N, C-alpha and C positions, 0 to 999 in steps of 0.2 A: 152812917153819918147823920146826925140829927138835923132835921129841917124844921123851921118854924114858919107858920103862915099867919099873916096879919091882913086885916081888911079895914079900909077907911074910905072916905069920900075921895081923897086925893092920894097920889103917891107920897107926897111929902108928909101927910098926916100918918099914913101907914108906916113910913120909915121912922118917924119920930116915936110912934107907938112901940115899934120893935126895939129901938135903942133904949127907951125907958124900961121896957119889960126885961130885956136881957142885960141891962146895965152895962152897955158897951158903946164905944164911939163908932161912928160910921166906918172909920178906917179899919176897924177890926171885924167887919162883917162883909159877906157877899150878899148883895140884895138884888133880886130879880123880880120884875113885875110879871106875873103869870096870867093876870086877867084885868081888864079895865073897861069902864063904860063911862061915856061922857054925856049920856042922855040927861036932859034938864032935871027930871025928877028921879033919876036913878044913877047918880054919879057914884062910881065905885072903882077902887083900886085894890087889887089883891096882890100881895108880895110874898115871895118865898125868901127866907133868910137862913144863911148858914154862917156860923162863927168860923173865922179863920183858924182859930185854935183847934176846932173840931176837925178841920181838914188835915192839919198836921198830925193830930192823934189818929185819924183814919189811916194815913200813910204809915205811921209807925206801927199800928196794929197789923196792917197788911203785911209789912216786912216781917214782923214777929211770927205771924201765922205761916207764911211761906217758908221762912228759914227753919222754923220748928218742924214742919213737914219734911224738910230736907235733913233733919237730924242734927242741926247746927245750933250751937249756943252763941249768942251775939250780944254785943253792946253797941249802942248808937250814940253818935255825937251830932247834935242838931244845932245849926246856926243859920242866921239870916244875914245875907250880904246883898246890899242894893236891891232889897225886896225879893230876892231869890232865895228859896229854901235850899240849904246845903246839908245833906245827910251823909255822914260817913259811917259805914258799918265795920265793926271789928269782930271777926268771927273765930270760932274754934278751928275752922279750915277755910282760909281765904281762897285757896286755889280752887276748891269746889265751887264756891260762891261766885268767883270771877269767871271760871270756865275757860275753855280753849278760845283764844282770840277774843276774850271778854264776852262770849256769846251768852253765858248765863246771866251776867250782869246786865247786858243789853235786854234780855228777855224780862228780867225783873223790872227794869226801867219801863218797858212797854206795858206790862201788866198794871203797874202803878199809875202810869199816865192815862191809860184807858179807863181805869176804875174811877179816878178823880174826875176826869172829863165827863164821864157818864153822870156822876153825882152833881157836878157844878154846871154842866152844860157849856163849859168853856175850857180853854187850855190853861193849865196850871204850871207855872215855871218852877222847876226844882232840879237840883243836881244830886245824883246818887253815886256814891263812890264806895269802894271797899278797901279799907286800910290804905287810903291815899293812892290807890293803884292808878287812877286816871291822872292824878297830878304827876306821878312819876313817869307814866307812859307819855304824857304830853311833853315833859322835859326831854325824854329820850328821843321822841320823834322830832322835836325841834333841833336837837343836837345832830341827829342823823341827816335831816334835811339840809342843814347848813354845810355839813361835811360833803355830802353828795353834790350840792350846788357848787362848791369850790372845785370839785373834780370835773364837773360838767363845764364850768367856765374855763378850766385849764385845757381840757382835752377836746372841747367842742363836740362831744359825743353825748347824745341824750341818754338818760337812764330811766328804765321802767322799774318802779317800786313794786313790792309785793301787794297783792289785793288787800284793801283796807275797808273798814266801814266808813260811813259818811262823816262821822265825828273825827276819825283819824285823818281822813283826806283833807278835811277843813283845816286841821292843824298845820299840815304840810303847806297848803295854799297860803294860809295867813302868815306863816313863817317867812315865806319867800316872796310875798306880794310886792315888796318894795326893793327886791334885789335888782341891781342894775345890769347883771350879767346873765341871769337865767329867768325863765318863766315856767309856770306849771300848767298842766292840763290833766283832766280826768278822762279816762278811757275805759272801754270794756263794759260789760253788763253785770248787774248785780246777780249773785253776791261776789262776783270776781272783779269788780270795778277797782281800778288802780290809778295811781298818779304817775305822770311822766314829767321828768324835769328836763327842760330843753335849753340849749344856749340861745341867747337873744338874737344871734346872727341868723338863726333859722326863721325867726319872726320877720326880720327885715327882708329876707328872700321871698317869703310867702306873701 
């Protein structure tokens, strides 16, 4: 990831220098002050600048390198929604890239997140998916949660779901957060943490 360094007497001057040199608006840049001095005869501001476009290219290159090492051929669809980068991968073998219980996809997410955070020095928001797996999984989890919630409300018997990762548990909780007849709790220890759907009568008793 290409990093540019600029120095001027003030942060604003250094920033304007960077924008002029790179011919980019401030909204297209990550700008971080890495050194400063406010001494009367030695005023100085040193900034480090990264183009947002370079961050996206870094992520794409990282995905290409990893999937190539896995022996996969891929295409990528990259979109920005509400300032969050959405990347959907279409590969020659989606099952391998997703992995059992999406563990391979989760690992790829972790590698990219750590790599970008190391370069930027801050968290970078992105959503990585494989052939809309997450979107379909989310729909299926929401459907399952609503069905089980109806059963729990009818029978007054709580239901323990299978172990899920934090992303999947959050979908269950969000789906039922406004349900008037049931509520949800997470239980257990990672990596076997799971969601329990309980009738609200239990809440009243406790």
